[in-house]
C-alpha positions in Angstrom: 44.6 87.3 103.4 43.7 87.0 99.7 46.5 87.5 97.2 44.5 90.0 95.3 44.2 92.2 98.4 47.9 92.0 98.9 48.7 93.0 95.4 46.0 95.8 95.6 47.6 97.2 98.8 51.2 97.1 97.5 50.2 98.7 94.2 48.3 101.4 96.1 51.4 102.1 98.3 53.7 102.3 95.2 51.3 104.7 93.6 51.3 106.8 96.7 55.1 106.9 97.2 55.7 107.8 93.5 54.3 111.3 94.3 56.5 111.7 97.4 59.8 112.8 95.9 58.4 115.8 94.0 56.2 116.7 97.0 59.2 116.5 99.3 61.2 118.7 97.0 58.4 121.3 96.9 58.0 121.3 100.7 61.8 121.5 101.2 61.9 118.5 103.6 63.8 115.2 103.4 62.1 112.5 101.4 62.4 110.0 104.3 60.8 112.4 106.7 57.9 112.8 104.4 57.6 109.1 104.1 57.6 108.7 107.9 54.8 111.3 108.2 52.7 109.6 105.5 53.3 106.2 107.1 52.4 107.5 110.5 49.2 109.0 109.1 48.3 105.7 107.4 49.0 103.9 110.7 46.4 106.0 112.4 43.8 106.0 109.5 43.7 102.2 109.0 42.1 101.8 112.4 39.3 104.4 111.8 38.4 104.2 108.1 34.6 103.5 108.3 34.0 106.8 106.6 36.0 106.0 103.5 34.5 105.1 100.1 34.5 101.5 99.1 37.8 101.5 97.0 39.6 103.5 99.7 38.2 101.3 102.4 39.4 98.2 100.7 42.8 99.7 100.3 43.1 100.6 104.0 41.7 97.1 104.9 44.5 95.5 102.9 47.1 97.7 104.7 45.6 96.9 108.1 45.8 93.2 107.4 49.5 93.3 106.2 51.5 91.1 108.5 54.8 93.0 108.6 57.3 91.3 110.8 60.9 92.0 111.7 61.9 89.3 109.3 60.1 91.1 106.5 62.3 94.1 107.1 65.5 92.2 107.5 65.2 89.5 104.8 63.0 91.3 102.2 64.0 94.9 102.2 67.4 95.1 103.9 69.4 93.1 101.4 68.2 95.3 98.5 69.1 98.5 100.4 72.5 97.3 101.3 73.4 95.9 97.9 72.1 98.9 96.0 74.1 101.3 98.2 77.3 99.2 97.9 76.9 98.7 94.2 76.9 102.5 93.6 79.9 103.2 95.7 83.4 103.8 94.3 85.5 101.1 96.0 88.7 103.1 95.7 87.2 106.2 97.3 85.8 104.0 100.0 89.2 102.5 100.7 90.7 105.9 100.8 88.6 106.7 103.9 88.3 103.2 105.3 89.9 104.3 108.6 87.3 106.9 109.5 84.5 104.8 108.1 85.3 101.7 110.3 86.0 104.0 113.3 82.4 105.4 113.0 80.9 102.0 112.0 82.4 99.9 114.7 83.9 101.9 117.5 81.2 104.5 117.5 78.5 101.8 117.7 80.2 100.3 120.7 80.6 103.7 122.4 77.0 104.6 121.8 75.8 101.2 123.1 77.8 101.6 126.3 76.9 105.2 126.8 73.1 104.7 126.4 73.1 101.4 128.3 75.0 102.5 131.4 73.2 105.9 131.5 69.7 104.5 131.3 70.6 101.7 133.7 71.8 104.3 136.2 68.8 106.6 136.0 65.9 104.1 135.4 64.7 100.8 136.8 65.4 98.8 133.7 68.1 96.2 133.7 71.6 96.7 132.2 71.1 94.2 129.4 67.8 95.8 128.3 69.4 99.2 128.3 72.5 98.0 126.4 70.2 96.3 123.9 68.4 99.6 123.4 71.8 101.3 122.9 72.8 98.8 120.2 69.4 99.3 118.4 69.7 103.1 118.3 73.4 103.1 117.4 72.8 102.2 113.7 72.4 105.1 111.3 70.2 105.4 108.2 71.8 107.3 105.3 68.6 107.6 103.2 67.5 110.9 104.4 71.0 112.4 104.7 72.2 111.3 101.3 69.0 112.6 99.7 69.7 116.0 101.3 73.3 115.8 100.1 72.2 115.3 96.5 69.7 118.2 96.7 72.2 120.7 98.0 75.2 119.4 96.0 77.3 118.3 99.0 80.9 117.1 98.3 81.2 113.5 97.1 83.6 112.6 99.9 81.1 113.6 102.6 78.5 111.3 101.0 81.1 108.4 100.9 81.8 108.9 104.6 78.2 108.8 105.6 77.2 106.0 103.3 80.2 103.9 104.2 79.5 104.3 107.9 75.9 103.3 107.5 76.8 100.2 105.5 79.0 98.7 108.1 77.4 100.0 111.3 74.2 98.0 110.6 76.4 94.9 110.9 77.9 96.0 114.1 74.6 97.0 115.6 72.9 93.8 114.6 75.8 91.7 115.9 75.7 93.4 119.3 71.9 93.2 119.4 72.1 89.4 118.8 74.7 88.8 121.5 72.7 90.8 124.0 69.4 89.1 123.1 71.1 85.7 123.6 72.4 86.8 127.0 68.8 87.9 128.0 67.4 84.6 126.9 70.0 82.6 128.7 70.1 84.8 131.8 73.9 84.5 131.8 76.4 87.3 132.7 77.9 89.3 129.8 81.5 88.5 129.0 83.6 91.1 127.1 85.7 88.4 125.6 82.7 86.5 124.4 81.1 89.6 122.9 84.3 90.6 121.1 85.0 87.1 119.7 81.5 86.7 118.4 81.5 90.1 116.9 84.9 89.5 115.2 83.9 86.2 113.9 80.6 87.6 112.5 82.2 90.6 110.9 85.3 89.0 109.3 83.4 85.8 108.4 80.7 87.9 106.7 83.3 89.8 104.8 85.0 86.7 103.6 81.7 85.0 102.6 80.6 88.1 100.7 83.9 88.4 98.8 83.8 84.7 97.8 80.1 84.9 96.6 80.8 88.2 94.8 83.8 86.7 93.0 81.7 83.6 92.1 79.0 85.8 90.6 81.6 87.8 88.7 82.9 84.6 87.2 79.3 83.6 86.2 78.7 87.0 84.5 81.2 85.9 81.9 79.0 83.0 81.0 75.9 85.3 80.8 77.5 88.0 78.6 75.1 89.3 76.0 72.0 88.4 78.1 71.3 91.6 80.1 68.1 90.4 81.7 69.9 87.3 83.0 72.9 89.2 84.3 70.7 91.7 86.2 68.6 88.8 87.6 71.8 87.2 88.9 72.6 90.3 90.8 69.2 90.3 92.5 69.7 86.6 93.4 73.1 87.3 94.7 71.9 90.0 97.1 69.3 87.7 98.7 71.4 84.5 98.6 74.4 86.1 100.2 72.4 87.6 103.0 70.4 84.4 103.8 73.2 81.9 103.3 75.5 83.9 105.6 73.0 84.4 108.3 71.3 81.0 108.2 74.0 78.5 107.2 77.3 80.1 108.0 76.4 82.0 111.2 78.1 85.2 110.1 77.0 88.7 109.4 74.6 88.8 106.4 74.9 92.6 106.4 78.6 92.6 105.9 78.5 89.7 103.4 75.9 91.5 101.3 77.8 94.8 101.4 81.1 93.2 100.3 79.3 91.2 97.6 77.8 94.5 96.3 81.2 96.2 96.3 82.8 93.3 94.4 80.1 93.3 91.7 80.3 97.1 91.5 84.1 97.0 91.0 84.3 94.0 88.6 81.0 94.1 86.9 81.9 96.8 84.3 84.5 94.4 82.8 82.9 91.0 83.5 79.4 92.0 82.3 78.6 93.1 78.8 79.0 96.9 78.6 75.3 97.4 77.7 74.3 95.5 80.8 76.5 97.4 83.2 75.0 100.7 81.9 71.5 99.3 82.7 72.6 97.8 86.0 72.8 101.1 87.9 69.4 102.2 86.6 67.7 98.9 87.5 69.2 98.8 91.1 68.3 102.5 91.6 64.7 101.5 90.9 64.9 98.5 93.2 66.4 100.7 96.0 63.7 103.3 95.6 61.0 100.7 96.0 62.7 99.1 99.0 63.6 102.3 100.8 60.1 103.8 100.3 58.2 100.7 101.4 60.4 100.0 104.4 59.9 103.5 105.7 56.2 103.5 105.1 55.7 100.1 106.7 58.0 101.0 109.7 56.2 104.3 110.2 52.8 102.6 110.1 53.9 100.6 113.2 54.6 103.8 115.2 51.1 104.3 116.5 50.9 100.7 117.6 54.3 100.8 119.3 53.7 104.1 121.0 50.2 103.3 122.4 51.4 102.7 126.0 53.9 105.4 126.3 54.3 107.2 129.7 55.8 110.6 130.6 58.7 108.9 132.3 59.5 107.1 129.0 59.2 110.4 127.2 61.9 111.8 129.5 64.1 108.8 128.9 63.7 109.2 125.1 65.0 112.8 125.5 67.9 111.4 127.6 68.7 108.9 124.9 68.7 111.6 122.3 71.1 113.7 124.3 73.4 110.8 125.2 73.7 109.6 121.6 74.6 113.1 120.5 77.3 113.3 123.2 78.7 109.9 122.3 78.7 110.7 118.6 80.4 114.0 119.4 83.2 112.2 121.3 83.8 110.0 118.3 83.6 112.7 115.6 85.4 115.5 117.4 87.7 113.5 119.6 88.6 110.2 118.0 88.5 111.0 114.3 91.1 113.8 114.6 93.4 111.5 116.6 92.9 108.8 114.0 93.9 111.3 111.3 97.3 111.7 112.9 98.1 108.1 112.4 98.8 106.2 109.1 95.5 104.4 109.5 93.3 107.5 109.1 92.7 110.4 106.8 92.0 114.0 107.9 88.4 115.0 107.9 87.7 118.7 107.9 85.8 120.4 110.8 82.8 121.2 108.6 82.5 117.5 107.5 82.7 116.4 111.1 79.9 118.7 112.1 77.6 117.3 109.4 78.6 113.7 110.3 77.7 114.5 113.9 74.4 116.1 113.3 73.5 113.9 110.3 73.4 110.6 112.3 69.7 110.0 111.6 68.1 106.7 112.5 65.5 104.9 110.4 63.9 101.7 109.4 66.7 99.3 110.6 66.3 100.6 114.2 62.6 100.2 114.0 62.9 96.7 112.6 65.2 95.6 115.4 62.8 97.1 118.0 59.9 95.2 116.3 62.0 92.0 116.5 62.3 92.6 120.3 58.5 92.9 120.6 58.2 89.5 118.8 60.4 87.8 121.4 57.9 86.5 124.0 60.7 85.2 126.2 61.7 88.8 126.9 59.6 90.4 129.7 56.7 92.6 128.5 58.0 95.7 130.3 61.4 95.4 128.5 59.7 94.8 125.1 57.4 97.8 125.5 60.2 100.1 126.7 62.5 99.1 123.8 59.7 99.6 121.3 58.6 103.0 122.7 62.1 104.4 123.2 63.3 103.3 119.8 60.3 104.7 118.0 60.4 108.0 119.8 64.1 108.4 119.3 63.8 107.7 115.5 61.1 110.3 115.2 63.2 112.9 117.1 66.2 112.3 114.8 64.0 112.6 111.7 62.0 115.6 112.7 64.9 117.5 114.5 68.1 116.5 112.8 66.6 115.7 109.4 64.7 118.9 108.9 67.5 121.2 110.1 70.3 119.4 108.3 69.8 121.2 105.0 70.2 124.6 106.7 73.3 123.4 108.5 75.0 122.3 105.2 74.2 125.7 103.7 75.6 127.6 106.7 78.8 125.6 106.5 79.0 126.4 102.7 79.2 122.8 101.9 76.7 123.3 99.1 79.3 125.4 97.2 82.1 124.2 95.0 85.7 124.7 96.3 87.5 127.8 95.1 89.6 126.1 92.4 86.6 124.2 91.1 84.6 127.4 90.9 87.4 129.1 88.9 87.6 126.1 86.6 83.8 126.1 86.2 83.9 129.8 85.3 86.5 129.2 82.6 84.4 126.3 81.2 81.4 128.6 81.0 83.4 131.2 79.1 84.7 128.7 76.6 81.3 127.0 76.2 79.4 130.3 75.7 81.9 131.4 73.0 81.3 128.1 71.1 77.5 128.2 71.6 77.4 131.9 70.5 79.3 131.1 67.3 77.1 128.1 66.5 73.9 130.0 67.3 74.9 132.8 64.9 75.6 130.2 62.2 72.1 128.7 62.7 70.6 132.2 62.6 72.4 133.0 59.3 71.3 129.7 57.8 67.7 130.0 58.9 67.6 133.8 58.1 66.4 134.7 61.6 65.6 138.3 62.3 68.4 140.4 63.9 66.2 141.5 66.8 65.7 137.8 67.8 69.4 137.3 67.5 70.0 140.3 69.7 67.8 138.9 72.5 69.6 135.6 72.4 73.0 137.3 72.5 71.7 139.3 75.5 71.3 136.1 77.4 74.9 135.1 76.6 76.1 138.6 77.7 74.1 138.4 81.0 75.5 135.0 81.7 79.1 136.1 81.2 78.6 139.2 83.2 77.1 137.1 86.1 80.2 134.9 86.4 81.6 135.4 89.9 84.8 134.5 91.5 87.2 135.1 88.6 88.6 132.6 86.1 91.2 129.8 85.9 93.9 132.4 85.4 93.9 132.9 89.2 95.1 129.3 89.7 98.7 128.7 90.3 100.7 126.7 87.6 100.9 123.6 89.9 97.1 123.7 90.5 96.5 123.9 86.8 98.8 121.0 86.1 97.2 118.9 88.8 93.7 119.7 87.6 94.7 119.0 84.0 96.4 115.7 84.8 93.3 114.6 86.7 91.0 115.5 83.8 93.2 113.5 81.4 93.3 110.6 83.8 89.5 110.6 83.9 89.5 110.6 80.1 91.9 107.7 80.1 89.4 105.6 82.1 86.7 106.5 79.6 88.9 105.5 76.7 89.7 102.1 78.2 86.1 101.5 78.9 85.2 102.5 75.3 87.7 100.0 74.0 86.0 97.3 76.0 82.5 98.4 74.7 83.9 98.2 71.2 85.4 94.8 72.0 88.9 96.0 71.0 90.1 94.3 74.1 88.7 91.4 76.2 87.5 91.7 79.7 90.7 90.5 81.3 92.8 93.1 79.5 90.2 95.8 80.3 90.1 94.9 83.9 93.9 95.3 84.2 94.0 98.5 82.2 91.1 100.1 84.2 92.7 99.1 87.5 96.0 100.7 86.5 94.2 103.8 85.2 92.5 104.2 88.6 95.8 103.9 90.4 97.2 106.6 88.2 94.2 108.8 89.0 94.8 108.2 92.7 98.5 109.1 92.4 97.7 112.4 90.6 95.1 113.3 93.2 97.7 112.7 96.0 100.9 114.0 94.4 100.1 116.0 91.2 102.9 115.9 88.6 105.3 114.0 90.9 102.6 111.5 91.7 102.0 111.1 87.9 105.6 110.4 87.2 106.0 107.9 90.1 102.8 106.2 89.0 104.0 105.8 85.4 107.2 104.2 86.7 105.1 101.8 88.8 102.7 101.2 86.0 105.4 99.9 83.7 106.7 97.5 86.4 105.8 93.9 86.2 102.6 92.8 87.9 102.5 90.6 91.0 101.2 87.7 88.9 104.0 88.2 86.4 106.6 88.1 89.1 105.1 85.0 90.6 105.1 83.3 87.2 108.7 84.3 86.7 109.5 82.9 90.1 107.8 79.6 89.3 109.7 79.5 86.0 113.1 80.1 87.7 112.5 77.5 90.4 110.7 74.8 88.4 111.3 75.6 84.7 107.5 75.9 84.0 107.0 78.2 81.0 103.2 78.2 80.4 102.2 80.7 83.1 105.1 83.0 82.2 104.2 82.9 78.5 100.6 83.9 79.4 101.7 86.8 81.5 104.1 88.0 78.8 101.2 87.9 76.3 99.0 90.0 78.7 101.8 92.5 79.2 102.3 92.7 75.4 98.6 93.5 74.9 98.4 96.0 77.8 101.5 97.9 76.5 100.0 98.1 73.0 96.7 99.5 74.3 98.5 101.9 76.7 100.5 103.2 73.8 97.4 103.8 71.7 95.5 105.5 74.5 98.6 107.6 75.4 98.6 109.0 71.9 94.9 109.8 72.1 95.4 111.5 75.4 98.1 113.8 74.0 95.7 114.9 71.3 92.9 115.4 73.8 95.2 117.5 76.1 96.3 119.7 73.2 92.8 120.3 71.9 90.7 120.5 75.1 93.0 121.3 78.0 94.8 124.3 76.5 91.6 126.5 76.2 90.7 125.6 79.7 94.0 125.9 81.6 96.3 127.8 79.2 99.3 127.0 77.1 102.0 126.8 79.9 100.1 124.2 81.9 99.1 122.2 78.8 102.8 122.1 77.7 103.8 120.5 81.0 100.9 118.0 80.8 101.7 117.1 77.2 105.4 116.7 78.0 104.6 114.4 80.9 102.5 112.2 78.6 105.1 112.3 75.9 107.5 110.9 78.6 105.0 108.2 79.4 104.6 107.4 75.7 108.4 107.1 75.3 108.7 104.8 78.3 105.8 102.6 77.0 107.3 102.4 73.6 110.7 101.5 75.1 109.2 98.6 77.0 107.1 97.6 74.0 110.1 97.7 71.6 112.1 95.2 73.7 109.2 92.8 73.4 108.8 93.5 69.7 112.4 92.6 69.1 112.2 89.4 71.1 108.7 88.2 69.9 108.2 89.7 66.4 105.6 87.1 65.3 103.4 87.8 68.3 103.8 91.5 67.8 102.6 91.3 64.2 99.6 89.3 65.2 98.7 91.9 67.9 98.8 94.6 65.3 96.6 92.6 63.0 94.2 91.8 65.8 94.0 95.4 66.9 93.3 96.7 63.4 90.8 94.0 62.8 88.9 94.7 66.0 88.8 98.4 65.2 87.5 97.6 61.7 84.8 95.4 63.3 83.8 98.2 65.7 83.6 100.7 62.9 81.5 98.4 60.8 79.1 97.8 63.6 78.8 101.5 64.3 78.1 102.2 60.6 75.3 99.7 60.5 73.8 101.2 63.7 73.9 104.6 62.1 72.1 103.2 59.0 69.5 101.6 61.2 68.9 104.9 63.1 68.4 106.7 59.7 65.9 104.0 58.6 68.2 103.0 55.7 68.0 99.4 56.8 65.4 97.4 58.9 65.9 95.8 62.2 66.0 92.4 60.7 68.6 93.5 58.2 70.7 95.0 61.0 70.6 91.8 63.1 71.7 89.8 60.1 74.5 92.2 59.2 75.8 92.2 62.8 75.8 88.4 62.8 77.8 88.3 59.6 80.2 90.9 60.9 80.9 88.8 64.0 81.5 85.7 62.0 83.8 87.6 59.5 86.0 88.9 62.3 85.9 85.9 64.5 89.6 85.1 63.9 90.8 88.3 65.7 89.3 87.0 68.9 91.4 83.8 69.0 95.0 84.9 69.6 97.8 82.4 69.5 99.9 81.8 72.5 103.2 83.5 72.9 106.0 81.1 72.1 108.9 81.8 74.5 111.2 79.6 72.3 112.9 78.2 75.4 113.5 74.7 74.1 116.7 73.5 75.6 117.9 71.8 72.4 117.2 74.9 70.3 119.1 77.1 72.8 122.1 74.8 73.1 122.5 74.8 69.3 122.9 78.6 69.4 126.0 78.4 71.7 129.3 78.0 69.8 130.8 76.2 72.7 128.6 73.1 71.9 129.2 73.0 68.2 130.7 69.8 67.0 129.1 67.6 69.8 127.6 64.4 68.6 124.0 63.5 69.0 124.5 61.5 72.3 126.6 64.3 73.8 124.1 67.0 72.8 121.3 65.0 74.3 123.2 64.6 77.6 124.1 68.3 77.7 120.4 69.2 77.1 119.4 67.1 80.1 121.8 69.0 82.4 121.1 72.5 81.2 117.8 74.3 82.2 116.4 77.1 80.0 115.6 80.3 81.8 114.2 83.7 80.7 115.7 86.9 82.1 113.7 90.2 81.9 115.0 93.6 81.1 117.0 95.0 84.2 116.2 91.8 86.1 119.0 90.7 88.5 120.0 87.2 87.8 120.1 85.0 90.9 123.4 83.1 91.3 121.9 80.6 93.8 119.3 78.0 93.1 117.8 75.9 95.9 120.8 76.6 98.2 123.3 75.8 95.5 125.5 77.8 93.1 124.6 78.0 89.4 126.3 79.2 86.2 124.6 80.6 83.1 125.3 80.5 79.4 123.9 83.3 77.3 121.9 81.7 74.5 120.5 85.0 73.2 120.3 88.6 74.5 122.9 90.3 76.6 123.9 90.3 80.3 125.7 93.0 82.3 128.2 92.0 85.0 128.6 94.6 87.7 132.1 94.2 89.3 133.0 95.2 92.8 135.0 98.2 91.6 131.9 99.8 89.9 132.9 98.7 86.4 130.7 96.6 84.2 131.1 94.1 81.5 128.6 93.2 78.8 128.3 89.5 77.8 126.6 88.4 74.6 125.5 85.2 73.0 127.8 82.3 73.7 129.4 83.8 76.8 128.8 82.5 80.3 129.3 83.5 83.9 129.1 82.0 87.4 131.4 79.0 86.8 134.0 80.2 89.4 131.5 79.7 92.2 130.6 76.3 90.9 134.2 75.2 90.6 135.6 76.7 93.9 132.5 76.7 96.1 133.2 80.3 97.0 130.8 83.3 97.0 132.0 86.2 94.9 130.7 89.8 95.2 129.1 90.9 91.9 125.8 91.4 90.3 124.4 90.2 86.9 121.5 91.9 85.2 119.8 91.3 81.9 119.9 94.0 79.3 116.7 92.9 77.5 114.7 89.7 77.3 117.6 87.2 77.5 117.5 83.5 77.1 119.9 81.7 79.4 120.9 78.1 80.0 121.4 77.3 83.7 123.7 74.7 85.0 123.3 73.7 88.7 126.0 72.8 91.1 124.9 69.3 91.4 125.2 68.8 87.6 128.6 70.4 87.0 130.6 67.2 87.8 128.4 65.2 85.4 129.1 67.6 82.6 132.8 67.8 83.3 133.2 64.0 83.5 131.3 63.5 80.2 132.8 66.3 78.1 136.6 66.6 78.7 136.9 69.4 76.1 134.4 71.5 78.1 136.1 70.6 81.3 139.5 71.7 80.1 138.1 75.0 78.7 136.3 75.8 81.9 139.2 74.9 84.2 141.6 77.1 82.1 139.3 80.1 82.4 138.7 79.5 86.1 142.4 79.4 86.7 142.9 82.6 84.7 140.2 84.4 86.6 141.4 83.2 90.0 144.7 84.7 89.1 143.0 88.0 88.0 141.1 88.0 91.3 144.3 87.5 93.3 145.9 90.5 91.5 142.9 92.7 92.2 142.8 91.6 95.9 146.5 92.4 96.2 145.9 95.8 94.7 143.0 96.5 97.0 145.0 95.5 100.1 148.0 97.7 99.1 150.4 94.9 98.3 150.5 96.2 94.8 150.6 99.9 94.0 150.9 99.7 90.2 149.6 97.2 87.6 150.4 98.2 84.0 148.1 97.3 81.2 149.5 94.9 78.5 150.3 96.1 75.0 147.0 95.2 73.5 148.2 96.3 70.0 150.5 93.4 69.9 148.1 90.8 71.1 144.7 91.8 69.6 143.6 91.7 65.9 141.4 94.7 66.4 141.5 98.1 68.0 141.9 98.0 71.8 139.8 101.0 72.8 136.9 102.9 71.5 135.7 106.1 73.0 136.4 108.6 70.4 140.2 109.0 71.2 143.5 107.1 70.7 144.5 106.6 74.3 147.1 103.9 74.6 145.7 101.3 76.9 149.1 100.3 78.2 149.9 103.6 79.8 149.8 103.5 83.5 147.5 105.7 85.5 148.9 108.6 87.5 148.1 107.0 90.7 149.6 103.6 89.8 146.3 102.1 88.5 145.7 101.4 84.8 143.6 104.1 83.1 141.0 103.6 80.4 138.7 106.4 79.3 135.2 105.1 78.8 134.5 101.7 77.2 137.0 99.0 76.3 135.7 96.5 73.7 137.1 93.0 73.4 137.7 91.3 70.1 134.6 89.2 70.6 132.4 92.1 71.3 132.2 92.1 75.1 132.3 95.6 76.6 134.1 96.7 79.7 132.9 100.0 81.1 134.5 102.2 83.7 134.6 105.7 85.1 138.0 107.2 84.0 139.9 104.0 85.0 139.8 100.3 84.1 139.2 97.6 86.7 142.3 95.9 88.0 140.5 92.6 87.4 140.1 93.6 83.7 143.8 94.6 83.4 144.9 91.3 84.9 142.6 89.3 82.7 143.8 91.1 79.7 147.3 89.9 80.3 146.3 86.3 80.3 145.7 84.0 77.3 141.9 83.4 77.5 140.9 82.8 73.9 139.4 79.3 73.7 139.1 77.1 70.7 136.7 74.2 70.5 139.6 71.8 71.2 141.1 73.9 74.0 143.1 77.1 74.5 145.4 78.0 71.6 148.7 79.8 72.4 149.3 83.2 71.0 145.7 84.2 70.9 144.7 87.1 73.2 141.2 87.8 74.4 140.6 91.0 76.4 137.7 90.2 78.7 137.1 90.8 82.4 135.0 89.8 85.4 135.5 87.5 88.2 133.1 85.0 86.6 132.8 86.3 83.1 134.0 84.1 80.2 134.6 85.3 76.6 132.6 84.0 73.8 134.2 80.7 72.7 135.1 80.2 69.0 
């Protein structure tokens, strides 16, 4: 066939299908049904077109000579349909209903296959394998017609997600079963349930893995193509076809699943990896590709109907009716039986009865079923009777679903009232109409005054506004409860947050990595609000400020191996994210006060604003800790943020000047180029310096002052720098051995067994008792902020003690004192001691012994025989001992010992009031 005739035929078909959508809307029938009718008519006309004029005759000749095979459907059209549908789906909404979707996509296909296969095998003369193959072919659903109806009548988005999600994955299940049954027919071997299950599992899971990897590979390549929209969109087209073909031909897994997963990956990551302009064009481009593919595949498939139905018999007509009834029964068992049961488990979500009715009746079949039937007719190893029966039964069944289910589905949706908004959305819509009409009325009156429009014209326009307000039904938002208003308001603000983060990406205020993290966290916040309202918002904020999994892994690597690079990178990412969250949180508060209050009222708005003020306070608290620890990096972030905002504003101003014809296109391009060069430095941020050099940290510790260079070098080899995060519990074991820590900067809280705490600052250390005695002590150490610690392992303690006798004597003295304190406490807990008086701190300390706003004498015994301290006791070196109405016995015992160490050993007569089983005072 000449190339010119092929192009002429395709162009004619595209011109024909371009008129189908408006015609289908006017006739009130599904678009796919109209395409099937037109294709069926063309399939008849192409064989009897001698009457047609020359141009029409040549067009019909080109259609008649088209060689449309099953591979054309599967390898040319199907990848585009799958990828386009997956690309437009919200992955998070899909995952919310993944239980029902997989139930209908996999289990329902198997049930339908078995039901049709065994029923037809029982009532007809066709073999079981042939009947099962027919069952697998008719089990796959086609969402094109159903989703088109959903859009026309305004069906709920979740219902669309359920139907589209099912159709995406049941194609894979159906094709996998079809392939196994076709292989069994070729080989003449008996079917094995285990073989079928293993092959299906391998094909499904393998396809998902292949699609994920290829999607992630493409997402990485998008970064290299940023700024070239045509190249980025072309890569998505190549990805759809390559994923399908490579998976099917080389990997032997499901190309359908692979293409779907690749589309979902690109859809979820593309908005941050691609340039913003490209991502906005991507949906429109793929919507066009999908329209071409779905239209042509339906027309071509319908054109085959006359040829495939030519030898139909009345017995086969009766069997088609049986197939139609059996598939409805099998689908009803799944929708009304299995889905409710799944909803009772943690693997499923509840699906309402009206949704289930539409899912049951909306299981239309389409081009994929016809393509698989066509593939059977091309298998000459299959007996002719089997080929003819599969082709006839599939074609007749597809026509029945389109003409019966498809045409009646619109009426069913309306009778179930699924074309109407839920009550609370109607109330909110009415309130929005009232607010909008008031604003529009005021602006219209301003225009009339400025343009000096006649009063009678103004009256007619105002009459339209009055009629609209009078026609509002169902009340206003005042009928909503306060909890409903707060939940709706929080959801609106959360959606606005996602828009703000995406706007910062478009303005290049943040890079794609930061935007990806911020958008993912914003989506999780939206999910939490949708599930739990205000409580969900608060719990999500707490979770949002926690450290990411990558951060915790980097910290773990740092603790185990001392590697700092990864942790520094994660700290920098957290710093940037917190700054952007703070900026957006402030904008959201202003948005809520301005836009939410007219919509939902002052009371609900106050709660929403207070919730976001709490979020802002928590964010600033986390950010303040990092600002104090890394001031240089914080200053650079502020400079970079302001510089990027200035760059975005400058670009916007030049764009406005171009739109007003103040500058030419060439001038605009040159100005943008100069702007990018001018602000290039704000893109290249310095790394975050964790300042964890062992030598630098050792110099900060008073204990090591006076050491010579050789000793300092030896100590640095034994001590390992570690970073502790705010509220992080510090591990007292490392690689199955005990460790001790010296606080180089920051502060650490020691939680003692009797619920008292001690705060240790720079120069103090803890954990040495476990190293010296080999015993495990019950206590917990947590970091107050970002603390820099020096870790000494059990295997290195002997080396340090042997080399530095001064340090050895100091540590041994303190260990002995604390062991004595521990013994006193244990005797008190066991009842051997009933009273332990406090020492007279006034005679042994140079400063005040207590501070809590009173002059309680610390040496007075408690009424119950235990020493009492009201609040916080502060040692002369600054360490705090906190208790609840009473002081720890360990603290009391330690306070009576001489624990003040000089650089050359303990000095008599010097008192140091510190506590803790392993805590050591700051050496002087």
